[in-house]
C-alpha positions in Angstrom: 12.9 13.4 -4.1 11.6 10.1 -2.7 9.2 10.4 0.2 9.1 7.1 2.0 6.9 5.0 4.4 9.0 2.1 5.6 7.2 -0.9 6.8 9.5 -3.0 9.0 12.1 -0.4 9.9 13.8 -2.4 12.7 14.3 -5.6 10.6 17.5 -6.3 8.6 16.0 -5.1 5.3 14.7 -2.0 7.0 18.0 -1.2 8.6 19.7 -1.5 5.3 17.2 0.8 3.7 17.8 3.4 6.4 21.6 3.2 5.9 21.1 4.0 2.2 18.8 6.9 3.1 21.3 8.2 5.7 23.9 8.5 3.0 21.7 10.4 0.6 19.4 12.7 2.6 19.1 15.0 -0.4 17.3 12.3 -2.4 15.4 10.4 0.3 13.1 11.6 3.1 11.5 9.3 5.6 7.9 10.4 6.3 6.8 7.4 8.4 8.4 4.4 10.1 6.4 1.3 11.0 7.8 -1.4 13.3 6.5 -4.1 15.7 8.0 -3.6 19.2 11.7 -2.9 19.1 11.7 0.2 21.3 15.5 0.7 21.6 16.1 0.7 17.9 13.0 2.7 16.8 14.0 5.4 19.3 17.4 5.7 17.6 15.8 5.8 14.2 13.3 8.5 15.3 16.0 10.7 16.7 18.1 10.6 13.5 15.5 10.6 10.7 12.8 12.6 12.5 9.9 11.2 10.6 6.5 12.9 10.9 4.9 9.6 11.9 6.0 6.4 13.6 3.6 3.5 14.0 4.2 0.5 16.4 2.1 -2.5 15.7 2.3 -3.4 19.4 0.2 -1.0 21.4 2.2 -1.3 24.6 5.4 -0.5 22.6 3.6 2.5 21.1 2.8 3.8 24.6 6.4 3.5 25.8 7.7 5.2 22.6 5.1 8.0 22.9 6.0 8.7 26.5 9.7 8.9 25.7 9.3 11.2 22.7 7.0 13.4 24.7 9.6 13.6 27.5 12.2 15.0 25.0 9.6 17.4 23.4 9.7 15.6 20.1 6.9 16.5 17.6 6.8 13.0 16.0 3.3 11.6 16.0 3.2 8.1 17.5 0.5 5.7 16.3 -0.3 2.1 16.9 -1.9 -0.9 15.3 -2.4 -2.3 11.8 -5.1 0.3 10.9 -2.7 3.2 11.4 0.0 1.3 9.6 -2.4 1.3 6.7 -3.0 5.0 7.1 0.6 6.0 7.0 1.0 3.9 3.8 -1.5 6.0 1.9 -0.3 9.5 2.9 -0.7 12.0 0.1 2.9 13.2 0.4 4.6 9.8 0.0 5.5 8.3 -3.3 7.3 5.1 -2.2 6.3 2.4 0.3 9.0 -0.2 1.2 7.3 -3.4 2.5 9.8 -5.2 4.6 7.8 -6.6 7.5 8.2 -10.3 8.2 5.2 -12.6 8.4 1.8 -11.2 7.5 1.9 -7.9 9.5 2.7 -5.9 6.4 -0.1 -7.5 4.3 -2.9 -4.9 4.9 -0.6 -1.8 4.8 1.0 -3.0 1.6 -2.4 -3.6 0.0 -3.5 -0.1 1.1 -0.5 1.4 -0.6 -1.2 -0.6 -3.7 -4.7 0.6 -4.0 -3.5 4.2 -3.4 -1.2 3.9 -6.4 2.1 4.2 -4.5 5.4 2.7 -5.9 6.1 -0.4 -3.9 9.4 -2.0 -3.1 8.5 -5.5 -1.9 10.7 -7.6 0.4 8.0 -9.5 2.3 7.7 -13.0 0.8 4.4 -13.8 2.5 2.4 -11.1 0.6 3.0 -12.6 -2.8 3.0 -16.2 -1.5 -0.4 -16.2 0.2 -2.3 -13.7 -2.1 -0.3 -13.6 -5.3 -3.4 -13.7 -7.6 -5.2 -11.0 -5.7 -2.1 -8.8 -5.4 -1.1 -9.0 -9.1 -4.7 -8.2 -10.1 -4.6 -5.1 -7.9 -1.3 -4.2 -9.4 -2.8 -4.2 -12.9 -6.0 -2.4 -11.8 -4.1 0.4 -10.1 -1.2 0.6 -12.6 1.4 0.5 -9.8 5.2 0.1 -10.2 6.4 -2.9 -8.2 10.1 -3.5 -7.6 11.2 -6.8 -6.0 13.8 -6.7 -3.3 14.6 -10.4 -3.0 18.0 -11.1 -4.6 16.6 -13.7 -7.0 13.6 -11.8 -8.2 15.5 -8.5 -8.4 18.3 -10.2 -10.4 15.6 -11.5 -12.9 14.0 -8.1 -13.0 17.3 -6.4 -13.8 17.9 -8.7 -16.7 14.4 -8.3 -18.3 13.6 -6.0 -21.2 12.5 -2.6 -20.2 9.0 -3.2 -21.6 8.6 -6.3 -19.5 9.9 -4.4 -16.4 7.2 -1.8 -16.9 4.5 -4.5 -17.3 5.5 -6.8 -14.5 2.9 -9.5 -14.0 0.8 -8.2 -17.0 2.7 -9.5 -20.0 3.7 -13.1 -20.6 7.3 -14.2 -20.9 6.5 -15.6 -24.3 5.6 -12.1 -25.5 9.3 -11.3 -25.1 10.7 -14.6 -26.5 11.8 -15.8 -23.1 11.7 -19.6 -22.9 12.6 -20.1 -19.3 14.0 -18.6 -16.1 16.4 -20.4 -13.7 16.4 -19.5 -10.0 19.4 -20.8 -8.0 19.7 -21.8 -4.4 22.7 -22.7 -2.3 21.2 -25.9 -1.0 21.5 -24.6 2.6 23.8 -25.7 5.4 22.8 -29.4 5.2 23.4 -30.1 1.5 26.0 -32.7 2.2 24.6 -34.1 5.4 23.1 -37.6 5.1 19.3 -37.8 5.5 19.6 -40.1 8.5 21.5 -37.4 10.4 18.8 -34.7 9.9 16.9 -36.0 12.9 19.6 -34.6 15.2 19.9 -31.1 13.6 19.6 -28.3 16.2 18.2 -24.8 15.5 21.7 -23.3 16.0 23.0 -25.5 13.2 20.1 -24.5 10.9 20.9 -20.8 11.5 24.4 -21.2 10.0 23.6 -20.5 6.4 26.7 -21.0 4.1 26.1 -17.8 2.1 23.7 -15.3 3.7 23.3 -13.8 7.1 19.6 -13.9 8.0 17.1 -14.1 10.8 16.2 -17.4 12.5 12.9 -18.1 10.6 14.2 -17.5 7.2 17.4 -19.4 8.0 15.4 -22.5 8.9 13.3 -22.1 5.8 16.6 -22.0 3.8 17.8 -25.1 5.5 14.6 -27.0 4.4 14.6 -25.0 1.1 11.0 -24.1 1.8 12.3 -20.5 1.3 13.3 -21.4 -2.2 9.8 -22.9 -2.7 8.3 -19.6 -1.7 10.6 -17.8 -4.1 9.5 -20.1 -6.8 5.9 -19.2 -6.0 6.7 -15.5 -6.0 8.4 -15.8 -9.4 5.4 -17.6 -10.9 3.2 -14.6 -9.9 5.7 -11.8 -10.5 6.7 -12.9 -14.0 3.4 -14.4 -15.0 5.1 -17.7 -15.6 3.8 -21.2 -15.9 5.2 -24.4 -14.4 7.6 -25.1 -17.3 9.0 -21.5 -17.5 10.6 -21.5 -14.0 13.4 -24.0 -13.1 15.3 -24.4 -9.9 19.0 -25.4 -9.5 21.4 -25.8 -6.7 24.3 -23.4 -6.9 26.5 -23.7 -3.8 28.6 -20.6 -4.5 25.6 -18.2 -4.5 27.2 -16.0 -7.2 24.8 -16.6 -10.1 21.4 -15.6 -8.8 19.3 -16.1 -11.9 19.5 -17.0 -15.6 17.2 -16.1 -18.4 17.0 -18.2 -21.6 15.8 -16.5 -24.8 14.4 -18.3 -27.8 17.3 -17.2 -30.0 19.8 -19.0 -27.8 20.9 -15.8 -25.9 21.4 -16.4 -22.1 21.4 -13.5 -19.6 22.7 -14.2 -16.1 23.1 -11.9 -13.1 26.2 -12.4 -10.9 27.2 -10.8 -7.7 28.4 -11.5 -4.2 25.6 -12.5 -1.9 24.7 -9.1 -0.4 21.1 -7.8 -0.1 22.3 -4.2 -0.2 23.0 -4.5 -4.0 19.3 -5.2 -4.7 18.0 -2.6 -2.2 20.2 0.1 -3.9 18.9 -0.9 -7.3 15.2 -0.7 -6.3 15.5 2.5 -4.3 17.2 4.4 -7.2 15.3 2.8 -10.0 15.3 3.6 -13.0 18.5 5.4 -12.3 21.7 3.6 -11.3 23.3 4.6 -8.0 26.9 4.8 -7.0 26.5 2.2 -4.3 30.2 1.7 -3.5 29.5 -2.0 -3.3 32.3 -4.5 -3.7 32.6 -5.5 -7.4 32.7 -9.2 -8.2 36.2 -10.4 -9.0 35.8 -13.1 -11.6 39.4 -14.2 -11.3 39.0 -15.0 -7.6 36.2 -17.5 -8.3 37.5 -21.1 -8.3 34.4 -22.5 -9.9 30.7 -22.0 -10.5 28.9 -25.3 -10.2 25.2 -26.3 -10.6 23.2 -29.3 -9.6 19.8 -30.7 -10.2 17.6 -30.6 -7.1 17.1 -33.9 -5.2 13.5 -33.5 -4.1 13.9 -36.5 -1.8 16.4 -34.4 0.2 14.3 -31.3 0.1 10.6 -32.4 0.4 9.5 -29.0 1.6 10.5 -27.5 -1.7 8.6 -30.2 -3.6 5.6 -29.5 -1.4 5.7 -25.8 -2.3 5.8 -26.5 -6.0 2.9 -28.9 -5.7 0.9 -26.4 -3.6 1.0 -23.6 -6.2 0.1 -26.2 -8.9 -3.0 -27.1 -6.8 -4.5 -23.8 -5.7 -3.9 -20.5 -4.0 -5.6 -21.8 -0.8 -3.1 -24.7 -0.7 -0.3 -22.2 -0.7 -1.9 -20.2 2.1 -2.3 -23.4 4.2 1.3 -24.4 3.5 2.7 -21.0 4.4 0.7 -20.9 7.7 1.5 -24.5 8.7 5.2 -24.0 7.9 5.4 -20.8 10.0 4.0 -22.6 13.1 6.2 -25.7 12.5 9.4 -23.7 12.1 8.8 -21.7 15.2 8.1 -24.9 17.1 11.5 -26.2 15.9 13.2 -22.9 16.8 11.8 -23.3 20.3 12.9 -27.0 20.4 9.4 -28.4 20.6 9.8 -30.5 17.5 12.6 -32.0 15.5 13.9 -30.6 12.2 12.4 -33.5 10.3 9.0 -33.0 11.9 8.6 -29.7 9.9 7.8 -31.6 6.6 5.6 -34.1 8.5 3.5 -31.4 10.0 3.3 -29.4 6.7 2.1 -32.5 4.8 -0.4 -33.5 7.6 -2.0 -30.0 7.7 -2.3 -29.9 3.9 -3.9 -33.3 3.9 -6.4 -32.4 6.6 -7.5 -28.9 5.6 -9.4 -27.7 2.5 -10.7 -24.2 1.6 -12.3 -22.7 -1.4 -10.2 -20.2 -3.4 -10.1 -16.9 -1.6 -11.9 -14.0 -3.4 -10.4 -11.2 -1.3 -7.7 -10.4 1.2 -10.1 -11.0 4.2 -10.7 -14.6 3.0 -6.9 -15.0 2.7 -6.4 -13.9 6.3 -9.2 -16.2 7.5 -7.6 -19.2 5.9 -4.2 -18.2 7.2 -5.4 -17.7 10.8 -7.5 -20.9 10.8 -4.6 -22.9 9.6 -2.2 -21.5 12.2 -4.7 -22.5 15.0 -5.1 -26.0 13.6 -1.4 -26.5 13.2 -0.7 -25.4 16.8 -3.3 -28.0 18.0 -1.6 -30.7 15.9 1.8 -29.9 17.4 0.4 -29.7 20.9 -1.4 -33.1 20.7 0.9 -35.2 18.5 4.4 -33.6 18.6 4.9 -31.9 21.9 7.7 -33.7 23.8 
């Protein structure tokens, strides 16, 4: 039986997780749900799954939820704030924590679960991106099983030898005669648009990803391919890989999610339709295989599978992400924070699409921090960079 704390229950990953739980209540039990402030959805989740605890990061939302559950005589304990999100992530009766909160809200609760030795299913990019070194060291020290939920990283994980799966981040790829790993990206919605036209891109156009249905922030990151840059950074940490061992390619069809090259000439590739549920099923039932009832890939229906080298002039944000991890962990934190602020400024139509890269470069050039020694220093760099970036936008880019 899997007893679960779900961080980010009202997001797209969280909802997919709960649909899987709903179909197998004999194998999964939700002990705690954590969300930000989506009251209407969390109420529905509470009424169906009846967790022992529910924690809302937003205190006002917690008060509204508590009053409602009290009015219907529910025994669910309502908590609020990051500290309590950490507390429900280390409960003695849970054995799985699913980290699916966007941004950095899930950072401290996930680290708490890590130190408590819980199995972690990780969907939040930000956690590995901004504190990959610290996270992977904690993973080693606490001997925790980590299962990635991102399609690219999950597909790589599934193709790895069992010994390497069990020693994620601890062993080197060379120890298993792996020469390199290829991660693919669709190229986003503007792959064929001329660079001169990118100035006029609207947020609504950026949300229209050719392969995946995602939220606004991640859709814009996919359009700039910053998202692929973050996935590259994650892969470097997860698979203990150096710069030469991870390669990125454009693959417009989004069918081949990763390729592993072995020294003996063997190539292992993972193919599937672009559907996150495939990877969530895999991680939740690991090491067993589930009967997920997912649509099987029909090879005969595929007209072609094409691959292209990446034009970094077209995707400067991607290039910036690769340069950042080759520079320092603090550079990656700065880039992540600056990009987050810039993307939301674009979503709110304060800046142009092409201003995102300009702002990211400007902030990286202006700020410098020593390498963080712990998670508190990571959070300090992140928050300081966000404040600085907001000032830059307000003074230099605000229309």
